[in-house]
All heavy atoms as TSV, in Angstrom:
chain	resi	resn	atom	element	x	y	z
A	1	MET	N	N	-3.992	58.095	46.440
A	1	MET	CA	C	-4.961	57.441	47.427
A	1	MET	C	C	-4.567	57.672	48.873
A	1	MET	O	O	-3.382	57.554	49.214
A	1	MET	CB	C	-5.036	56.066	47.136
A	1	MET	CG	C	-6.331	55.397	47.399
A	1	MET	SD	S	-6.239	53.694	47.223
A	1	MET	CE	C	-7.649	53.486	46.115
A	2	HIS	N	N	-5.506	57.933	49.679
A	2	HIS	CA	C	-5.246	58.174	51.035
A	2	HIS	C	C	-5.626	56.974	51.953
A	2	HIS	O	O	-6.735	56.466	51.792
A	2	HIS	CB	C	-5.918	59.371	51.505
A	2	HIS	CG	C	-5.576	59.785	53.007
A	2	HIS	ND1	N	-6.021	59.143	54.021
A	2	HIS	CD2	C	-5.120	61.003	53.416
A	2	HIS	CE1	C	-5.675	59.676	55.158
A	2	HIS	NE2	N	-5.161	60.857	54.660
A	3	SER	N	N	-4.675	56.420	52.722
A	3	SER	CA	C	-5.079	55.330	53.588
A	3	SER	C	C	-4.958	55.725	55.199
A	3	SER	O	O	-4.115	56.580	55.431
A	3	SER	CB	C	-4.106	54.037	53.251
A	3	SER	OG	O	-2.811	54.414	53.713
A	4	SER	N	N	-5.819	55.222	55.829
A	4	SER	CA	C	-5.789	55.543	57.267
A	4	SER	C	C	-5.382	54.214	57.933
A	4	SER	O	O	-5.675	53.150	57.617
A	4	SER	CB	C	-7.107	56.085	57.695
A	4	SER	OG	O	-8.188	54.925	57.572
A	5	ASN	N	N	-4.737	54.401	59.220
A	5	ASN	CA	C	-4.386	53.279	59.992
A	5	ASN	C	C	-5.434	52.952	61.060
A	5	ASN	O	O	-5.691	53.904	61.875
A	5	ASN	CB	C	-3.017	53.561	60.679
A	5	ASN	CG	C	-1.918	53.658	59.751
A	5	ASN	OD1	O	-1.896	53.047	58.678
A	5	ASN	ND2	N	-0.901	54.452	60.219
A	6	ILE	N	N	-6.155	51.897	60.934
A	6	ILE	CA	C	-7.191	51.609	61.659
A	6	ILE	C	C	-6.743	50.305	62.418
A	6	ILE	O	O	-6.486	49.233	61.774
A	6	ILE	CB	C	-8.669	51.330	61.006
A	6	ILE	CG1	C	-9.002	52.706	60.369
A	6	ILE	CG2	C	-9.646	50.938	61.946
A	6	ILE	CD1	C	-10.242	52.540	59.438
A	7	THR	N	N	-6.894	50.246	63.824
A	7	THR	CA	C	-6.554	48.978	64.444
A	7	THR	C	C	-7.868	48.436	64.997
A	7	THR	O	O	-8.580	49.121	65.606
A	7	THR	CB	C	-5.565	49.307	65.611
A	7	THR	OG1	O	-4.440	49.764	65.090
A	7	THR	CG2	C	-5.233	48.009	66.423
A	8	ILE	N	N	-8.161	47.184	64.806
A	8	ILE	CA	C	-9.245	46.482	65.286
A	8	ILE	C	C	-8.831	45.564	66.378
A	8	ILE	O	O	-8.077	44.690	66.128
A	8	ILE	CB	C	-10.041	45.727	64.154
A	8	ILE	CG1	C	-10.466	46.718	63.149
A	8	ILE	CG2	C	-11.313	45.022	64.742
A	8	ILE	CD1	C	-11.101	46.166	61.875
A	9	THR	N	N	-9.340	45.635	67.546
A	9	THR	CA	C	-8.952	44.836	68.657
A	9	THR	C	C	-10.071	43.746	68.975
A	9	THR	O	O	-11.270	44.134	68.715
A	9	THR	CB	C	-8.620	45.510	70.003
A	9	THR	OG1	O	-9.880	46.238	70.245
A	9	THR	CG2	C	-7.585	46.504	69.766
A	10	SER	N	N	-9.696	42.661	69.379
A	10	SER	CA	C	-10.770	41.608	69.762
A	10	SER	C	C	-11.429	41.980	71.046
A	10	SER	O	O	-10.743	42.510	71.864
A	10	SER	CB	C	-9.964	40.307	69.715
A	10	SER	OG	O	-10.904	39.338	70.346
A	11	ARG	N	N	-12.518	41.622	71.276
A	11	ARG	CA	C	-13.240	41.732	72.507
A	11	ARG	C	C	-12.501	40.897	73.650
A	11	ARG	O	O	-12.635	41.385	74.879
A	11	ARG	CB	C	-14.739	41.317	72.374
A	11	ARG	CG	C	-15.571	42.216	71.751
A	11	ARG	CD	C	-17.024	41.652	71.935
A	11	ARG	NE	N	-17.757	42.250	70.827
A	11	ARG	CZ	C	-19.011	42.272	70.730
A	11	ARG	NH1	N	-19.820	41.729	71.612
A	11	ARG	NH2	N	-19.636	42.711	69.661
A	12	ASN	N	N	-11.978	39.771	73.299
A	12	ASN	CA	C	-11.400	38.984	74.296
A	12	ASN	C	C	-9.896	39.296	74.586
A	12	ASN	O	O	-9.239	38.595	75.370
A	12	ASN	CB	C	-11.431	37.472	73.773
A	12	ASN	CG	C	-12.899	36.994	73.747
A	12	ASN	OD1	O	-13.778	37.488	74.360
A	12	ASN	ND2	N	-13.125	35.992	72.745
A	13	SER	N	N	-9.342	40.332	74.003
A	13	SER	CA	C	-7.981	40.614	74.173
A	13	SER	C	C	-7.947	41.324	75.639
A	13	SER	O	O	-8.789	41.994	75.976
A	13	SER	CB	C	-7.463	41.538	73.193
A	13	SER	OG	O	-8.025	42.749	73.159
A	14	ARG	N	N	-7.004	41.052	76.327
A	14	ARG	CA	C	-6.675	41.636	77.630
A	14	ARG	C	C	-5.301	42.310	77.600
A	14	ARG	O	O	-4.449	42.025	76.795
A	14	ARG	CB	C	-6.594	40.522	78.606
A	14	ARG	CG	C	-7.938	39.825	78.911
A	14	ARG	CD	C	-7.746	38.681	79.943
A	14	ARG	NE	N	-8.936	38.043	79.968
A	14	ARG	CZ	C	-9.084	36.767	80.621
A	14	ARG	NH1	N	-7.999	36.135	80.993
A	14	ARG	NH2	N	-10.257	36.282	80.546
A	15	PRO	N	N	-5.277	43.394	78.393
A	15	PRO	CA	C	-4.008	44.108	78.471
A	15	PRO	C	C	-2.851	43.241	79.134
A	15	PRO	O	O	-3.263	42.349	79.907
A	15	PRO	CB	C	-4.341	45.291	79.400
A	15	PRO	CG	C	-5.754	45.094	79.836
A	15	PRO	CD	C	-6.383	43.988	79.190
A	16	SER	N	N	-1.734	43.395	78.690
A	16	SER	CA	C	-0.658	42.577	79.139
A	16	SER	C	C	0.011	43.195	80.433
A	16	SER	O	O	1.342	43.233	80.474
A	16	SER	CB	C	0.352	42.348	78.043
A	16	SER	OG	O	0.845	43.553	77.603
A	17	HIS	N	N	-0.638	43.720	81.330
A	17	HIS	CA	C	0.058	44.304	82.491
A	17	HIS	C	C	-0.227	43.475	83.761
A	17	HIS	O	O	-0.327	44.005	84.870
A	17	HIS	CB	C	-0.564	45.762	82.692
A	17	HIS	CG	C	-2.059	45.807	82.795
A	17	HIS	ND1	N	-2.710	45.442	84.051
A	17	HIS	CD2	C	-2.961	46.139	82.109
A	17	HIS	CE1	C	-4.078	45.608	83.894
A	17	HIS	NE2	N	-4.181	46.041	82.601
A	18	HIS	N	N	-0.342	42.124	83.621
A	18	HIS	CA	C	-0.692	41.340	84.640
A	18	HIS	C	C	0.514	40.709	85.411
A	18	HIS	O	O	0.487	39.549	85.978
A	18	HIS	CB	C	-1.667	40.290	84.263
A	18	HIS	CG	C	-1.387	39.520	83.154
A	18	HIS	ND1	N	-0.387	38.534	83.076
A	18	HIS	CD2	C	-1.788	39.530	81.847
A	18	HIS	CE1	C	-0.279	37.967	81.801
A	18	HIS	NE2	N	-1.135	38.750	81.055
A	19	GLY	N	N	1.688	41.345	85.251
A	19	GLY	CA	C	2.847	40.741	86.101
A	19	GLY	C	C	3.702	39.852	85.187
A	19	GLY	O	O	3.561	39.775	84.032
A	20	PRO	N	N	4.581	39.244	85.884
A	20	PRO	CA	C	5.636	38.278	85.272
A	20	PRO	C	C	5.024	37.061	84.706
A	20	PRO	O	O	5.704	36.501	83.751
A	20	PRO	CB	C	6.647	37.975	86.327
A	20	PRO	CG	C	5.767	38.034	87.663
A	20	PRO	CD	C	4.709	39.095	87.348
A	21	GLY	N	N	3.935	36.641	84.992
A	21	GLY	CA	C	3.370	35.451	84.324
A	21	GLY	C	C	3.214	34.284	85.353
A	21	GLY	O	O	3.760	34.281	86.350
A	22	LEU	N	N	2.372	33.321	84.873
A	22	LEU	CA	C	1.970	32.314	85.789
A	22	LEU	C	C	3.038	31.195	85.669
A	22	LEU	O	O	3.311	30.595	86.805
A	22	LEU	CB	C	0.612	31.682	85.277
A	22	LEU	CG	C	0.000	30.499	86.053
A	22	LEU	CD1	C	-0.159	31.039	87.623
A	22	LEU	CD2	C	-1.262	30.183	85.468
A	23	LEU	N	N	3.738	31.098	84.612
A	23	LEU	CA	C	4.701	29.895	84.598
A	23	LEU	C	C	5.880	30.090	85.499
A	23	LEU	O	O	6.317	29.119	86.204
A	23	LEU	CB	C	5.231	29.682	83.193
A	23	LEU	CG	C	6.298	28.564	82.905
A	23	LEU	CD1	C	5.476	27.256	83.286
A	23	LEU	CD2	C	6.675	28.566	81.638
A	24	PRO	N	N	6.505	31.273	85.679
A	24	PRO	CA	C	7.568	31.523	86.598
A	24	PRO	C	C	7.134	31.321	88.009
A	24	PRO	O	O	7.798	30.708	88.903
A	24	PRO	CB	C	8.042	32.924	86.275
A	24	PRO	CG	C	7.708	33.298	85.039
A	24	PRO	CD	C	6.462	32.405	84.638
A	25	ALA	N	N	5.854	31.774	88.277
A	25	ALA	CA	C	5.322	31.599	89.721
A	25	ALA	C	C	5.034	30.070	90.054
A	25	ALA	O	O	5.324	29.590	91.062
A	25	ALA	CB	C	3.945	32.419	89.835
A	26	ALA	N	N	4.671	29.302	89.076
A	26	ALA	CA	C	4.360	27.897	89.196
A	26	ALA	C	C	5.768	27.155	89.481
A	26	ALA	O	O	5.900	26.168	90.248
A	26	ALA	CB	C	3.601	27.274	88.041
A	27	ILE	N	N	6.730	27.489	88.599
A	27	ILE	CA	C	8.053	26.872	88.818
A	27	ILE	C	C	8.758	27.283	90.187
A	27	ILE	O	O	9.125	26.305	90.874
A	27	ILE	CB	C	9.037	27.478	87.720
A	27	ILE	CG1	C	8.545	26.848	86.409
A	27	ILE	CG2	C	10.464	27.069	88.034
A	27	ILE	CD1	C	9.245	27.457	85.105
A	28	THR	N	N	8.460	28.403	90.646
A	28	THR	CA	C	8.969	28.781	91.890
A	28	THR	C	C	8.229	27.954	93.110
A	28	THR	O	O	8.822	27.500	93.957
A	28	THR	CB	C	8.684	30.295	92.226
A	28	THR	OG1	O	9.544	31.074	91.290
A	28	THR	CG2	C	9.187	30.823	93.635
A	29	ALA	N	N	6.907	27.814	92.946
A	29	ALA	CA	C	6.233	27.065	93.834
A	29	ALA	C	C	6.567	25.591	93.913
A	29	ALA	O	O	6.642	24.958	94.898
A	29	ALA	CB	C	4.730	27.145	93.465
A	30	VAL	N	N	6.915	25.020	92.690
A	30	VAL	CA	C	7.359	23.690	92.622
A	30	VAL	C	C	8.656	23.499	93.277
A	30	VAL	O	O	8.919	22.507	94.025
A	30	VAL	CB	C	7.320	23.097	91.206
A	30	VAL	CG1	C	8.083	21.832	90.937
A	30	VAL	CG2	C	5.974	23.086	90.649
A	31	HIS	N	N	9.630	24.489	93.076
A	31	HIS	CA	C	10.872	24.442	93.741
A	31	HIS	C	C	10.702	24.483	95.226
A	31	HIS	O	O	11.475	23.808	96.009
A	31	HIS	CB	C	11.863	25.471	93.333
A	31	HIS	CG	C	12.315	25.263	91.960
A	31	HIS	ND1	N	13.005	26.306	91.116
A	31	HIS	CD2	C	12.239	24.160	91.045
A	31	HIS	CE1	C	13.265	25.707	89.906
A	31	HIS	NE2	N	12.928	24.558	89.896
A	32	TRP	N	N	9.931	25.363	95.716
A	32	TRP	CA	C	9.588	25.500	97.234
A	32	TRP	C	C	9.131	24.117	97.735
A	32	TRP	O	O	9.620	23.677	98.757
A	32	TRP	CB	C	8.651	26.640	97.404
A	32	TRP	CG	C	8.361	26.826	98.861
A	32	TRP	CD1	C	9.019	27.535	99.853
A	32	TRP	CD2	C	7.191	26.304	99.558
A	32	TRP	NE1	N	8.355	27.374	101.027
A	32	TRP	CE2	C	7.196	26.695	100.829
A	32	TRP	CE3	C	6.202	25.386	99.116
A	32	TRP	CZ2	C	6.318	26.202	101.823
A	32	TRP	CZ3	C	5.144	25.115	100.134
A	32	TRP	CH2	C	5.381	25.424	101.512
A	33	LEU	N	N	8.105	23.597	97.048
A	33	LEU	CA	C	7.540	22.394	97.505
A	33	LEU	C	C	8.563	21.219	97.599
A	33	LEU	O	O	8.678	20.405	98.554
A	33	LEU	CB	C	6.330	22.014	96.646
A	33	LEU	CG	C	5.622	20.714	97.093
A	33	LEU	CD1	C	4.937	20.970	98.396
A	33	LEU	CD2	C	4.497	20.418	96.045
A	34	ALA	N	N	9.370	21.184	96.553
A	34	ALA	CA	C	10.425	20.030	96.422
A	34	ALA	C	C	11.399	20.294	97.629
A	34	ALA	O	O	11.857	19.352	98.134
A	34	ALA	CB	C	11.106	20.220	95.143
A	35	ARG	N	N	11.770	21.592	97.963
A	35	ARG	CA	C	12.559	21.783	99.104
A	35	ARG	C	C	12.085	21.456	100.318
A	35	ARG	O	O	12.703	20.670	101.175
A	35	ARG	CB	C	13.082	23.247	99.056
A	35	ARG	CG	C	14.226	23.549	100.070
A	35	ARG	CD	C	14.599	24.978	100.082
A	35	ARG	NE	N	13.628	25.864	100.611
A	35	ARG	CZ	C	13.016	26.784	100.071
A	35	ARG	NH1	N	13.076	27.123	98.796
A	35	ARG	NH2	N	11.976	27.481	100.724
A	36	LYS	N	N	10.837	21.669	100.605
A	36	LYS	CA	C	10.090	21.440	101.772
A	36	LYS	C	C	9.939	19.797	101.929
A	36	LYS	O	O	10.191	19.196	103.116
A	36	LYS	CB	C	8.760	21.910	101.882
A	36	LYS	CG	C	8.720	23.489	102.098
A	36	LYS	CD	C	9.377	23.833	103.390
A	36	LYS	CE	C	9.504	25.333	103.526
A	36	LYS	NZ	N	10.189	25.602	104.909
A	37	ILE	N	N	9.671	19.108	100.809
A	37	ILE	CA	C	9.546	17.662	100.839
A	37	ILE	C	C	10.991	17.168	101.242
A	37	ILE	O	O	11.062	16.109	102.107
A	37	ILE	CB	C	9.067	16.953	99.477
A	37	ILE	CG1	C	7.680	17.448	99.367
A	37	ILE	CG2	C	9.247	15.550	99.497
A	37	ILE	CD1	C	7.051	17.121	98.050
A	38	GLY	N	N	12.035	17.579	100.741
A	38	GLY	CA	C	13.345	17.138	101.081
A	38	GLY	C	C	13.763	17.310	102.536
A	38	GLY	O	O	14.208	16.522	103.278
A	39	GLU	N	N	13.380	18.547	103.085
A	39	GLU	CA	C	13.655	18.770	104.525
A	39	GLU	C	C	12.810	17.904	105.377
A	39	GLU	O	O	13.383	17.380	106.251
A	39	GLU	CB	C	13.132	20.264	104.883
A	39	GLU	CG	C	14.016	21.289	104.233
A	39	GLU	CD	C	13.477	22.672	104.338
A	39	GLU	OE1	O	12.469	22.911	104.986
A	39	GLU	OE2	O	14.188	23.634	103.922
A	40	ARG	N	N	11.600	17.606	105.018
A	40	ARG	CA	C	10.889	16.613	105.801
A	40	ARG	C	C	11.415	15.285	105.773
A	40	ARG	O	O	11.460	14.570	106.785
A	40	ARG	CB	C	9.396	16.578	105.182
A	40	ARG	CG	C	8.481	15.710	106.206
A	40	ARG	CD	C	7.059	15.813	105.643
A	40	ARG	NE	N	6.200	14.934	106.521
A	40	ARG	CZ	C	5.369	15.265	107.374
A	40	ARG	NH1	N	5.267	16.654	107.556
A	40	ARG	NH2	N	4.658	14.366	108.075
A	41	ARG	N	N	11.919	14.813	104.535
A	41	ARG	CA	C	12.502	13.516	104.369
A	41	ARG	C	C	13.771	13.453	105.412
A	41	ARG	O	O	13.998	12.458	106.133
A	41	ARG	CB	C	12.909	13.279	103.031
A	41	ARG	CG	C	13.383	11.931	102.728
A	41	ARG	CD	C	13.632	11.634	101.237
A	41	ARG	NE	N	12.450	11.869	100.450
A	41	ARG	CZ	C	12.320	12.594	99.427
A	41	ARG	NH1	N	13.284	13.381	99.034
A	41	ARG	NH2	N	11.070	12.618	98.746
A	42	ASN	N	N	14.467	14.386	105.314
A	42	ASN	CA	C	15.742	14.446	106.240
A	42	ASN	C	C	15.401	14.504	107.765
A	42	ASN	O	O	16.110	13.847	108.528
A	42	ASN	CB	C	16.533	15.777	105.841
A	42	ASN	CG	C	17.216	15.650	104.614
A	42	ASN	OD1	O	17.437	14.626	103.963
A	42	ASN	ND2	N	17.534	16.780	103.998
A	43	ARG	N	N	14.386	15.241	108.128
A	43	ARG	CA	C	13.948	15.272	109.523
A	43	ARG	C	C	13.389	13.859	109.893
A	43	ARG	O	O	13.760	13.438	111.021
A	43	ARG	CB	C	12.910	16.303	109.810
A	43	ARG	CG	C	13.367	17.699	109.726
A	43	ARG	CD	C	12.285	18.649	110.249
A	43	ARG	NE	N	10.977	18.530	109.554
A	43	ARG	CZ	C	10.570	19.127	108.544
A	43	ARG	NH1	N	11.437	19.884	107.981
A	43	ARG	NH2	N	9.563	18.962	107.867
A	44	ASN	N	N	12.677	13.290	109.058
A	44	ASN	CA	C	12.186	11.903	109.380
A	44	ASN	C	C	13.296	10.960	109.578
A	44	ASN	O	O	13.297	10.103	110.347
A	44	ASN	CB	C	11.173	11.557	108.270
A	44	ASN	CG	C	9.871	12.147	108.394
A	44	ASN	OD1	O	9.513	12.834	109.605
A	44	ASN	ND2	N	9.086	12.205	107.353
A	45	ALA	N	N	14.323	11.081	108.671
A	45	ALA	CA	C	15.452	10.173	108.707
A	45	ALA	C	C	16.223	10.307	110.137
A	45	ALA	O	O	16.612	9.471	110.639
A	45	ALA	CB	C	16.345	10.406	107.544
A	46	LEU	N	N	16.296	11.563	110.421
A	46	LEU	CA	C	17.025	11.926	111.823
A	46	LEU	C	C	16.275	11.280	112.985
A	46	LEU	O	O	16.893	10.825	113.868
A	46	LEU	CB	C	17.208	13.390	112.025
A	46	LEU	CG	C	18.451	14.122	111.228
A	46	LEU	CD1	C	18.343	15.499	111.396
A	46	LEU	CD2	C	19.796	13.395	111.665
A	47	MET	N	N	14.928	11.416	112.864
A	47	MET	CA	C	14.020	11.000	114.092
A	47	MET	C	C	14.256	9.380	114.121
A	47	MET	O	O	13.932	8.897	115.201
A	47	MET	CB	C	12.701	11.390	113.865
A	47	MET	CG	C	12.496	12.858	113.902
A	47	MET	SD	S	13.134	13.517	115.474
A	47	MET	CE	C	12.015	12.967	116.620
A	48	GLU	N	N	14.539	8.752	113.087
A	48	GLU	CA	C	14.518	7.235	112.958
A	48	GLU	C	C	15.929	6.777	113.629
A	48	GLU	O	O	16.073	5.600	113.976
A	48	GLU	CB	C	14.344	6.680	111.766
A	48	GLU	CG	C	12.821	6.852	111.246
A	48	GLU	CD	C	12.631	6.400	109.851
A	48	GLU	OE1	O	13.581	5.814	109.217
A	48	GLU	OE2	O	11.513	6.570	109.379
A	49	LEU	N	N	16.907	7.595	113.705
A	49	LEU	CA	C	18.260	7.121	114.134
A	49	LEU	C	C	18.268	6.993	115.770
A	49	LEU	O	O	17.476	7.632	116.465
A	49	LEU	CB	C	19.233	8.229	113.990
A	49	LEU	CG	C	19.549	8.501	112.426
A	49	LEU	CD1	C	20.570	9.526	112.263
A	49	LEU	CD2	C	20.052	7.215	111.761
A	50	SER	N	N	19.061	6.105	116.193
A	50	SER	CA	C	19.144	5.719	117.594
A	50	SER	C	C	19.981	6.929	118.190
A	50	SER	O	O	20.640	7.620	117.610
A	50	SER	CB	C	19.866	4.471	117.797
A	50	SER	OG	O	21.243	4.521	117.486
A	51	ASP	N	N	20.055	6.997	119.530
A	51	ASP	CA	C	20.770	7.956	120.239
A	51	ASP	C	C	22.167	7.820	119.896
A	51	ASP	O	O	22.988	8.754	119.869
A	51	ASP	CB	C	20.443	7.939	121.819
A	51	ASP	CG	C	19.130	8.284	122.083
A	51	ASP	OD1	O	18.563	9.019	121.292
A	51	ASP	OD2	O	18.723	8.022	123.351
A	52	ASP	N	N	22.668	6.524	119.896
A	52	ASP	CA	C	24.125	6.337	119.630
A	52	ASP	C	C	24.478	6.799	118.169
A	52	ASP	O	O	25.481	7.369	117.975
A	52	ASP	CB	C	24.568	4.905	119.695
A	52	ASP	CG	C	24.574	4.293	121.203
A	52	ASP	OD1	O	24.741	5.257	122.068
A	52	ASP	OD2	O	24.259	3.297	121.455
A	53	GLN	N	N	23.568	6.447	117.181
A	53	GLN	CA	C	23.675	6.991	115.804
A	53	GLN	C	C	23.782	8.518	115.852
A	53	GLN	O	O	24.645	9.091	115.016
A	53	GLN	CB	C	22.742	6.390	114.947
A	53	GLN	CG	C	22.856	5.064	114.707
A	53	GLN	CD	C	21.696	4.354	113.897
A	53	GLN	OE1	O	20.497	4.881	114.081
A	53	GLN	NE2	N	21.925	3.396	113.022
A	54	LEU	N	N	22.978	9.242	116.487
A	54	LEU	CA	C	22.945	10.631	116.601
A	54	LEU	C	C	24.266	11.115	117.088
A	54	LEU	O	O	24.755	12.162	116.662
A	54	LEU	CB	C	21.756	11.105	117.321
A	54	LEU	CG	C	20.399	10.959	116.616
A	54	LEU	CD1	C	19.263	11.401	117.719
A	54	LEU	CD2	C	20.158	11.915	115.365
A	55	LYS	N	N	24.731	10.548	118.244
A	55	LYS	CA	C	25.840	10.839	118.717
A	55	LYS	C	C	27.092	10.826	117.875
A	55	LYS	O	O	28.000	11.605	117.821
A	55	LYS	CB	C	26.245	9.971	120.002
A	55	LYS	CG	C	27.362	10.454	120.875
A	55	LYS	CD	C	27.688	9.573	122.064
A	55	LYS	CE	C	28.730	9.985	122.909
A	55	LYS	NZ	N	29.054	9.080	124.020
A	56	ASP	N	N	27.106	9.836	116.992
A	56	ASP	CA	C	28.088	9.551	116.015
A	56	ASP	C	C	28.166	10.769	115.058
A	56	ASP	O	O	29.309	11.025	114.555
A	56	ASP	CB	C	27.937	8.270	115.194
A	56	ASP	CG	C	28.231	7.041	116.074
A	56	ASP	OD1	O	29.024	7.224	117.097
A	56	ASP	OD2	O	27.788	5.914	115.572
A	57	ILE	N	N	27.112	11.342	114.671
A	57	ILE	CA	C	27.206	12.532	113.794
A	57	ILE	C	C	27.161	13.840	114.584
A	57	ILE	O	O	27.048	14.901	113.993
A	57	ILE	CB	C	26.022	12.401	112.755
A	57	ILE	CG1	C	24.590	12.375	113.490
A	57	ILE	CG2	C	26.175	11.273	111.864
A	57	ILE	CD1	C	23.405	12.522	112.521
A	58	GLY	N	N	27.322	13.795	115.865
A	58	GLY	CA	C	27.453	15.005	116.598
A	58	GLY	C	C	26.108	15.606	117.043
A	58	GLY	O	O	26.075	16.894	117.307
A	59	LEU	N	N	24.973	14.981	117.112
A	59	LEU	CA	C	23.766	15.545	117.530
A	59	LEU	C	C	23.192	14.682	118.651
A	59	LEU	O	O	23.608	13.558	118.969
A	59	LEU	CB	C	22.654	15.389	116.437
A	59	LEU	CG	C	23.018	16.238	114.989
A	59	LEU	CD1	C	21.907	15.738	114.015
A	59	LEU	CD2	C	23.000	17.724	115.441
A	60	SER	N	N	22.292	15.345	119.394
A	60	SER	CA	C	21.589	14.676	120.549
A	60	SER	C	C	20.026	14.671	120.170
A	60	SER	O	O	19.607	15.285	119.270
A	60	SER	CB	C	21.747	15.436	121.879
A	60	SER	OG	O	20.992	16.678	121.784
A	61	ARG	N	N	19.385	13.782	120.921
A	61	ARG	CA	C	17.986	13.646	120.560
A	61	ARG	C	C	17.178	14.985	120.778
A	61	ARG	O	O	16.318	15.334	119.994
A	61	ARG	CB	C	17.411	12.571	121.515
A	61	ARG	CG	C	15.902	12.335	121.547
A	61	ARG	CD	C	15.487	11.687	120.196
A	61	ARG	NE	N	16.209	10.479	119.841
A	61	ARG	CZ	C	16.301	9.912	118.611
A	61	ARG	NH1	N	15.587	10.453	117.647
A	61	ARG	NH2	N	16.882	8.840	118.438
A	62	GLY	N	N	17.584	15.629	121.777
A	62	GLY	CA	C	17.088	17.020	122.178
A	62	GLY	C	C	17.263	18.008	120.977
A	62	GLY	O	O	16.315	18.774	120.624
A	63	GLN	N	N	18.315	17.983	120.304
A	63	GLN	CA	C	18.743	18.845	119.327
A	63	GLN	C	C	17.796	18.537	118.010
A	63	GLN	O	O	17.211	19.313	117.443
A	63	GLN	CB	C	20.074	18.827	118.810
A	63	GLN	CG	C	21.060	19.472	119.769
A	63	GLN	CD	C	22.454	19.236	119.385
A	63	GLN	OE1	O	22.910	18.080	119.105
A	63	GLN	NE2	N	23.291	20.194	119.402
A	64	THR	N	N	17.570	17.240	117.752
A	64	THR	CA	C	16.764	16.889	116.677
A	64	THR	C	C	15.318	17.227	116.975
A	64	THR	O	O	14.599	17.563	116.025
A	64	THR	CB	C	17.003	15.471	116.311
A	64	THR	OG1	O	16.572	14.546	117.396
A	64	THR	CG2	C	18.322	15.035	115.759
A	65	GLU	N	N	14.804	16.990	118.092
A	65	GLU	CA	C	13.498	17.240	118.368
A	65	GLU	C	C	13.238	18.835	118.371
A	65	GLU	O	O	12.135	19.234	117.834
A	65	GLU	CB	C	13.037	16.648	119.807
A	65	GLU	CG	C	12.974	15.171	119.698
A	65	GLU	CD	C	12.790	14.606	121.113
A	65	GLU	OE1	O	12.867	15.362	122.086
A	65	GLU	OE2	O	12.553	13.458	121.145
A	66	SER	N	N	14.222	19.638	118.863
A	66	SER	CA	C	13.858	21.105	118.795
A	66	SER	C	C	14.085	21.551	117.274
A	66	SER	O	O	13.259	22.436	116.888
A	66	SER	CB	C	15.025	21.838	119.635
A	66	SER	OG	O	16.297	21.625	119.105
A	67	ASP	N	N	14.878	20.934	116.546
A	67	ASP	CA	C	14.845	21.234	115.089
A	67	ASP	C	C	13.647	20.992	114.329
A	67	ASP	O	O	13.166	21.708	113.556
A	67	ASP	CB	C	16.099	20.614	114.307
A	67	ASP	CG	C	17.387	21.187	114.778
A	67	ASP	OD1	O	17.467	22.270	115.356
A	67	ASP	OD2	O	18.403	20.512	114.530
A	68	VAL	N	N	13.128	19.806	114.717
A	68	VAL	CA	C	11.888	19.526	114.167
A	68	VAL	C	C	10.726	20.327	114.546
A	68	VAL	O	O	9.851	20.832	113.690
A	68	VAL	CB	C	11.382	17.999	114.540
A	68	VAL	CG1	C	9.861	17.762	114.153
A	68	VAL	CG2	C	12.325	17.011	113.842
A	69	HIS	N	N	10.700	20.855	115.821
A	69	HIS	CA	C	9.657	21.822	116.244
A	69	HIS	C	C	9.769	23.160	115.455
A	69	HIS	O	O	8.834	23.637	115.101
A	69	HIS	CB	C	9.899	22.022	117.691
A	69	HIS	CG	C	8.837	22.988	118.288
A	69	HIS	ND1	N	7.501	22.788	118.383
A	69	HIS	CD2	C	9.073	24.255	118.858
A	69	HIS	CE1	C	6.902	23.810	118.822
A	69	HIS	NE2	N	7.804	24.810	119.125
A	70	VAL	N	N	11.151	23.654	115.214
A	70	VAL	CA	C	11.329	24.781	114.623
A	70	VAL	C	C	10.858	24.765	113.154
A	70	VAL	O	O	10.286	25.551	112.572
A	70	VAL	CB	C	12.879	25.220	114.636
A	70	VAL	CG1	C	13.131	26.364	113.694
A	70	VAL	CG2	C	13.268	25.767	116.027
A	71	TYR	N	N	11.215	23.630	112.475
A	71	TYR	CA	C	10.855	23.444	111.087
A	71	TYR	C	C	9.358	23.319	110.923
A	71	TYR	O	O	8.872	23.708	109.909
A	71	TYR	CB	C	11.542	22.218	110.491
A	71	TYR	CG	C	12.995	22.309	110.118
A	71	TYR	CD1	C	14.013	21.513	110.560
A	71	TYR	CD2	C	13.455	23.458	109.490
A	71	TYR	CE1	C	15.311	21.694	110.358
A	71	TYR	CE2	C	14.748	23.730	109.143
A	71	TYR	CZ	C	15.722	22.726	109.667
A	71	TYR	OH	O	17.035	22.923	109.389
A	72	SER	N	N	8.721	22.653	111.883
A	72	SER	CA	C	7.239	22.531	111.716
A	72	SER	C	C	6.387	23.741	111.746
A	72	SER	O	O	5.308	23.850	111.163
A	72	SER	CB	C	6.719	21.549	112.794
A	72	SER	OG	O	6.901	22.138	114.057
A	73	ARG	N	N	6.946	24.856	112.214
A	73	ARG	CA	C	6.387	26.068	112.259
A	73	ARG	C	C	6.504	26.905	110.910
A	73	ARG	O	O	5.826	27.932	110.603
A	73	ARG	CB	C	6.819	26.894	113.396
A	73	ARG	CG	C	6.327	26.454	114.785
A	73	ARG	CD	C	6.784	27.386	115.750
A	73	ARG	NE	N	8.253	27.335	115.852
A	73	ARG	CZ	C	9.048	28.291	116.517
A	73	ARG	NH1	N	8.398	29.311	117.081
A	73	ARG	NH2	N	10.344	28.111	116.621
A	74	THR	N	N	7.492	26.409	110.131
A	74	THR	CA	C	7.675	27.237	108.802
A	74	THR	C	C	7.000	26.625	107.634
A	74	THR	O	O	6.528	25.601	107.635
A	74	THR	CB	C	9.250	27.267	108.516
A	74	THR	OG1	O	9.730	25.949	108.381
A	74	THR	CG2	C	10.135	28.004	109.562
C-alpha cells in the first residue's frame, strides 16, 4: 500500500516569525516601570529633606533640583 504525507493546516494558524514574544517584552516593561517608580520615590524623598539634612549627606539644594530636572526629561 502506498501512503502519502498530507499536512492540513488550520485557517487560523499564523507563522511563528513574530519575534521573541509578548511575555518577555511585558516583563521588560514592568521592570523599567518599577525602576522609574523607585527613582521618583527617591527624588521625592530628597526634595523633602531640609538643607541641613542634605548637607549631612553631601548634597546641596541646587544639586538635588538639577538632578530632578535631568531625571524629569528621561
